[in-house]
C-alpha positions as CSV (number, residue, x, y, z in Angstrom):
1,M,-0.1,0.1,-0.3
2,E,1.4,3.3,-0.8
3,S,2.0,5.8,2.1
4,R,1.1,10.3,2.1
5,N,2.8,12.7,3.3
6,L,1.3,14.5,6.3
7,P,-1.2,17.3,5.8
8,V,1.6,19.7,7.1
9,R,3.3,22.4,5.6
10,F,7.0,21.7,3.9
11,N,6.3,18.4,6.6
12,L,8.0,15.0,4.4
13,I,7.4,12.6,7.5
14,R,5.1,10.3,6.0
15,Y,2.4,7.9,7.7
16,K,3.3,4.5,9.0
17,T,2.6,1.6,7.4
18,G,0.6,-0.8,9.7
19,R,3.2,-3.5,8.9
20,Q,6.0,-0.9,9.8
21,S,4.5,0.3,13.2
22,Q,4.2,-3.1,14.2
23,S,7.7,-4.2,13.9
24,I,9.1,-1.0,15.9
25,Q,6.8,-2.2,18.6
26,Q,8.7,-5.6,18.8
27,E,11.8,-3.9,18.4
28,R,11.2,-1.7,21.5
29,V,9.9,-5.1,23.6
30,L,13.4,-6.9,22.5
31,N,14.9,-4.1,23.5
32,M,13.6,-3.2,26.9
33,K,14.2,-7.0,27.4
34,R,18.2,-7.2,26.8
35,T,18.3,-4.3,29.6
36,K,17.1,-6.4,32.2
37,A,18.6,-8.8,31.2
38,A,22.2,-6.1,31.6
39,F,21.9,-5.7,34.9
40,T,25.8,-6.9,35.8
41,L,27.2,-7.8,38.8
42,V,28.8,-5.4,39.9
43,E,26.4,-2.8,39.2
44,L,24.3,-5.5,42.2
45,L,27.0,-5.0,44.3
46,V,27.6,-1.1,44.1
47,V,24.1,-1.7,45.2
48,I,24.3,-3.9,47.7
49,S,27.5,-1.0,49.4
50,V,25.0,1.0,49.0
51,I,22.5,-0.3,51.2
52,A,25.3,-1.6,53.4
53,L,26.6,2.0,53.9
54,L,22.9,3.2,54.3
55,I,22.4,0.8,57.0
56,G,25.9,1.6,59.3
57,I,24.5,4.6,58.9
58,L,21.5,3.9,60.3
59,M,22.9,1.4,63.1
60,P,23.7,3.3,65.3
61,A,21.4,6.3,65.6
62,I,18.5,3.3,65.7
63,G,21.3,2.1,68.8
64,S,21.0,5.3,70.4
65,A,17.0,6.0,70.2
66,R,16.6,2.1,72.3
67,G,18.9,3.4,74.9
68,A,17.1,6.6,75.4
69,A,13.6,4.9,75.0
70,R,15.1,2.3,78.2
71,Q,16.2,5.9,79.7
72,I,12.5,6.9,79.0
73,V,10.8,3.6,80.5
74,G,13.3,3.4,83.7
75,A,12.7,7.2,84.5
76,S,9.0,6.8,85.2
77,L,9.6,4.1,86.7
78,H,11.5,6.4,88.9
79,K,8.5,9.1,89.0
80,Q,6.2,6.1,90.3
81,L,8.2,5.0,92.5
82,A,8.9,8.5,94.2
83,L,5.1,9.5,94.3
84,G,4.7,5.9,96.2
85,Q,7.2,7.2,98.7
86,N,5.9,10.5,99.5
87,A,2.7,10.1,99.2
88,H,3.4,6.5,102.3
89,G,5.1,9.3,104.3
90,Y,2.2,11.5,103.8
91,D,-0.3,8.6,105.3
92,N,2.7,8.3,108.0
93,K,3.3,11.2,109.9
94,G,5.8,11.8,107.1
95,E,7.7,8.8,108.2
96,Y,8.6,7.3,104.4
97,A,8.8,2.9,104.6
98,G,12.2,2.5,105.5
99,I,14.1,0.5,108.0
100,N,14.1,3.4,110.7
101,G,10.5,4.2,109.0
102,T,7.4,2.8,109.2
103,N,9.5,-0.5,108.9
104,K,10.6,-0.2,112.5
105,F,8.5,-2.5,114.0
106,Y,9.9,-5.4,111.6
107,Q,13.3,-5.0,113.3
108,T,12.2,-5.1,117.7
109,I,11.9,-7.8,119.8
110,I,9.3,-7.7,122.6
111,V,9.1,-9.0,126.0
112,T,6.2,-9.2,127.7
113,P,6.9,-9.9,131.3
114,G,5.9,-13.6,131.8
115,S,5.0,-14.2,127.6
116,G,8.7,-14.6,127.1
117,A,9.6,-12.2,123.6
118,T,8.5,-12.1,120.3
119,R,11.3,-11.2,117.9
120,N,9.1,-8.9,114.8
121,W,11.2,-9.7,112.1
122,D,10.3,-13.2,111.8
123,L,7.2,-12.2,111.0
124,M,8.2,-11.3,107.5
125,L,10.0,-14.7,106.2
126,G,7.3,-17.2,104.6
127,D,3.8,-16.0,103.8
128,S,2.9,-12.6,104.9
129,S,1.1,-9.4,103.7
130,P,1.7,-8.1,99.8
131,T,2.9,-5.2,101.4
132,T,5.3,-7.1,104.3
133,P,9.1,-5.7,103.4
134,V,11.0,-8.5,102.3
135,S,14.1,-7.8,104.4
136,W,14.0,-4.1,107.2
137,F,16.0,-2.3,104.0
138,D,13.2,-3.1,101.9
139,W,11.3,0.9,101.2
140,I,9.6,-1.1,97.7
141,S,7.1,-3.8,98.8
142,P,5.4,-0.8,101.9
143,I,4.6,2.1,98.7
144,I,3.6,-0.6,96.2
145,G,2.8,-3.9,97.0
146,A,-1.0,-3.6,97.7
147,D,-1.7,-1.9,94.7
148,R,0.6,-3.4,91.9
149,G,-0.9,-7.5,93.8
150,F,2.1,-8.2,95.1
151,S,2.2,-11.7,96.4
152,S,1.6,-12.5,99.8
153,N,4.9,-15.7,99.5
154,R,8.2,-13.4,100.8
155,A,10.1,-14.9,98.0
156,E,7.5,-14.5,95.2
157,R,7.6,-10.9,96.5
158,T,11.2,-10.6,95.7
159,A,10.8,-12.2,92.7
160,Q,8.1,-9.4,91.8
161,I,10.4,-6.6,92.8
162,F,13.7,-7.7,90.6
163,N,11.5,-8.9,88.0
164,E,8.6,-6.5,87.2
165,I,9.9,-3.2,88.7
166,A,12.6,-3.5,86.7
167,D,14.9,-1.3,84.4
168,P,14.3,-2.4,81.0
169,A,18.5,-1.7,80.7
170,A,19.1,-3.7,83.6
171,T,18.9,-7.1,82.2
172,S,21.4,-9.2,84.1
173,D,20.3,-12.6,86.3
174,A,21.0,-12.8,89.7
175,V,21.0,-15.4,91.8
176,P,20.0,-16.0,95.8
177,F,23.2,-15.9,98.1
178,G,22.4,-17.7,101.9
179,S,20.7,-20.7,102.9
180,N,20.1,-19.4,107.0
181,V,16.6,-18.5,106.8
182,A,13.7,-20.8,107.2
183,D,11.8,-19.9,103.9
184,I,15.1,-20.4,101.3
185,D,13.6,-23.3,99.7
186,D,11.0,-20.7,98.6
187,F,13.4,-19.2,96.6
188,D,14.8,-22.0,95.3
189,R,11.9,-22.9,94.3
190,V,11.5,-19.0,92.1
191,S,15.1,-19.1,91.5
192,E,14.4,-22.6,88.7
193,E,11.1,-21.4,88.3
194,R,11.1,-17.9,86.4
195,G,14.5,-16.5,87.9
196,F,15.5,-13.3,89.6
197,N,16.3,-9.8,87.4
198,Q,19.2,-7.8,89.1
199,I,17.0,-5.1,91.6
200,S,16.9,-2.1,89.2
201,F,16.8,0.9,92.0
202,L,18.2,1.8,95.4
203,S,18.2,4.8,97.8
204,P,20.8,5.6,99.7
205,V,21.5,4.9,103.3
206,S,22.6,8.3,104.4
207,F,18.5,9.2,104.9
208,H,17.3,6.3,106.2
209,L,19.5,5.2,109.2
210,W,19.8,7.4,112.7
211,P,23.0,9.1,112.8
212,T,25.9,8.4,114.4
213,S,26.9,12.1,115.4
214,G,24.0,12.2,117.5
215,G,25.3,9.8,120.3
216,A,24.0,6.2,120.8
217,A,20.0,6.5,118.8
218,P,16.9,5.8,120.9
219,K,15.3,2.5,121.8
220,I,12.4,2.1,119.0
221,P,8.8,3.9,120.7
222,I,7.2,1.0,120.4
223,R,6.3,-0.9,124.0
224,G,8.1,-3.2,125.4
225,N,10.7,-3.4,122.4
226,R,14.4,-3.7,123.5
227,I,16.1,-2.6,120.4
228,R,17.6,0.5,119.9
229,Y,17.0,2.6,115.9
230,K,20.0,1.5,113.3
231,T,22.7,4.0,112.8
232,G,24.9,5.1,110.5
233,F,28.1,6.3,109.0
234,S,30.5,9.4,109.4
235,D,32.3,8.6,106.1
236,P,32.3,9.8,103.9
237,V,29.6,12.2,105.4
238,D,28.8,13.0,108.8
239,V,24.5,13.3,108.5
240,A,23.9,15.9,110.6
241,A,22.5,14.8,114.5
242,T,19.0,16.8,114.2
243,F,18.1,14.8,111.2
244,R,15.5,11.8,111.5
245,P,14.1,9.9,108.7
246,N,10.8,11.4,107.8
247,L,9.3,14.3,105.0
248,D,9.5,17.1,107.1
249,M,13.6,16.8,108.0
250,I,14.3,17.0,104.1
251,A,15.1,20.5,103.9
252,R,15.6,20.9,99.9
253,P,13.4,18.2,98.4
254,S,14.1,19.2,95.5
255,D,17.7,18.5,95.2
256,K,18.3,15.4,97.0
257,I,18.3,12.1,95.8
258,L,15.7,9.6,97.4
259,I,16.7,6.8,94.3
260,A,18.9,6.1,91.9
261,D,19.6,4.0,89.5
262,G,21.2,0.8,91.1
263,T,22.6,-3.0,91.6
264,R,24.6,-5.0,94.5
265,F,26.1,-7.2,94.5
266,L,28.5,-8.2,91.7
267,P,32.1,-10.4,93.3
268,T,34.8,-10.9,91.0
269,G,33.6,-14.1,88.7
270,N,30.9,-11.9,88.1
271,L,28.2,-13.7,88.9
272,L,25.5,-11.5,90.5
273,D,23.7,-12.0,93.3
274,F,21.6,-11.2,96.6
275,D,21.1,-11.4,100.1
276,T,18.3,-13.7,101.1
277,N,18.2,-12.8,104.4
278,H,15.2,-10.5,105.8
279,R,17.7,-8.8,108.3
280,P,20.9,-8.4,105.9
281,G,23.8,-7.2,108.1
282,D,24.5,-4.3,105.3
283,F,22.2,-2.5,103.0
284,G,20.5,-5.6,101.7
285,S,18.9,-4.7,97.8
286,F,17.4,-1.8,98.4
287,L,19.7,1.0,100.1
288,T,23.6,1.9,99.2
289,A,26.1,3.8,99.7
290,T,26.9,6.6,98.0
291,P,29.2,7.0,94.8
292,I,31.1,9.6,97.1
293,F,32.3,7.1,98.8
294,S,35.0,5.3,97.0
295,G,33.9,1.7,98.4
296,A,30.3,1.5,97.8
297,T,29.6,-2.1,96.0
298,A,27.0,-0.6,93.9
299,Y,29.5,2.6,92.3
300,R,32.9,1.0,92.7
301,R,34.7,1.6,89.9
302,P,38.3,0.2,88.7
303,E,40.3,2.5,89.7
304,S,38.5,2.4,93.3
305,T,41.3,1.6,96.5
306,G,37.9,1.8,99.6
307,G,36.0,-1.2,100.4
308,S,35.4,-4.7,99.1
309,S,38.5,-6.4,97.3
310,Q,36.0,-9.0,96.3
311,A,34.2,-6.4,94.5
312,S,33.9,-6.6,90.5
313,P,35.3,-3.4,88.2
314,D,33.1,-3.7,86.0
315,G,30.6,-3.8,88.5
316,Y,29.1,0.3,88.4
317,K,27.9,-0.3,84.9
318,L,24.8,-2.4,86.6
319,S,24.3,0.6,88.4
320,I,25.5,3.6,85.9
321,R,23.9,2.0,83.0
322,H,22.3,4.4,80.1
323,A,24.0,5.9,77.6
324,N,26.9,3.7,77.2
325,F,27.7,3.7,80.6
326,T,28.2,7.2,81.5
327,S,24.7,8.5,83.1
328,M,22.2,7.1,85.4
329,N,18.2,8.0,86.6
330,I,18.0,9.7,90.0
331,S,14.6,10.7,91.4
332,H,14.3,13.7,94.0
333,F,12.1,14.0,97.1
334,D,9.5,16.2,95.9
335,G,8.6,13.3,93.1
336,S,11.4,14.9,89.7
337,V,13.7,12.8,88.3
338,T,17.0,13.6,86.5
339,K,19.5,12.1,84.2
340,L,23.0,12.3,86.8
341,T,26.2,11.9,84.8
342,I,28.9,9.5,85.7
343,S,31.2,12.6,86.7
344,E,28.7,14.0,89.2
345,A,28.0,11.1,90.8
346,Y,31.4,10.8,91.7
347,S,32.3,14.7,92.9
348,N,28.8,16.0,94.5
349,P,28.0,14.8,97.3
350,I,25.5,17.3,98.3
351,P,22.6,15.5,96.4
352,W,23.8,12.4,98.3
353,F,23.2,13.8,102.2
354,P,20.4,15.6,104.5
355,S,21.5,19.1,104.4
356,E,23.4,20.4,107.7
357,S,26.0,16.5,107.6
358,K,29.6,17.8,107.8
359,F,31.5,16.4,104.6
360,T,34.4,14.5,106.3
361,G,36.5,13.7,103.2
362,Q,37.2,10.2,104.5
363,M,37.0,7.2,102.1
364,A,35.9,9.9,99.6
365,T,36.2,9.5,96.2
366,Q,39.4,12.4,94.6
367,E,35.6,14.1,92.9
368,S,34.1,15.1,96.1
369,I,37.3,16.0,98.0
370,D,37.9,18.8,94.8
371,F,34.6,20.1,95.0
372,M,34.1,20.7,98.5
373,A,37.5,21.8,98.4
374,K,36.0,24.7,96.0
375,I,33.2,24.9,98.6
376,T,35.5,25.3,101.9
377,Q,37.5,28.2,99.9
378,D,34.6,29.7,100.2
379,T,33.2,29.2,103.2
380,G,36.2,28.8,105.3
381,E,35.5,25.8,107.0
382,S,37.4,23.3,107.5
383,T,34.8,20.6,107.9
384,P,32.7,21.8,105.1
385,T,29.1,21.7,105.2
386,I,26.1,19.9,102.9
387,Y,23.7,22.2,101.9
């Protein structure tokens, strides 16, 4: 069939015939197939390299975001515990939960003429109630045990504290230590059934024990009791003689630490354990010496010279566990929650001790000695005061 010129002035292009158009279309399809088949190995490797590069760039950011999210969740738990401790104190004439606070009943021995003596600490063993402290130092069960539906069994309740009230950055397993308690079989059973997570939160012992500078502590005022309040330590800070574990005695609640991230006790063998005794001789799993004390078990650094030589040099990483072991969460007596850097934790003693206490500097970190020396220069005090 004869083709015609397009009806456009000066146009020299002719209409394509049907057969020519079909041939061109087939050629285009073949070219597309050839193009797809021409994706080479080199090009594939380039694509893979680009993807790997993007992943390498994004992974640190993703890891950092996850770490920040864990710290936020931990801060939320801090908030709940701080508010719970304050509410408990308000309901008990200012006495917050702790060994010399509302727990004092469980460290008494009642002597009844003609009937012998009753050791109230034994009431913590075995089955009791959701709010009964699992040890003298337990401040968590009394403040949230009822609301969280804790078990009445001491071992079960301990597991709930460790496992359910857990900072998501605290992921190590802990094993029961000790066998000299009547309900040790309960702890062994729970350990076998589901295990114990590391403890996540500790409270500074300086806000719980009776000050040593006030002389001998008086007897706990419970009728028939023969036991005195438990006293604290004079190093590295001598707590003010007038201090008592009561909310009314916290002069600067927005500055003083009520709860801190912390875990004890990691020995040199790196097998994290906890004391099952209901009346442990030290601070148990709930209180801690502060990072200012050079031998603090929960915060002992590799270069520390004080404290137990059996403590692992990596133990502090269980406590200062955020932002690649450079940051920790703390909550204050006013309920506020903030971050504390590792340098701040070891240098500034003011948040860790009651106001009007005296800094002795004995067994203190060098950072804290230098920090308080600057205050001494301003005040002229030979023994600087914690304000």
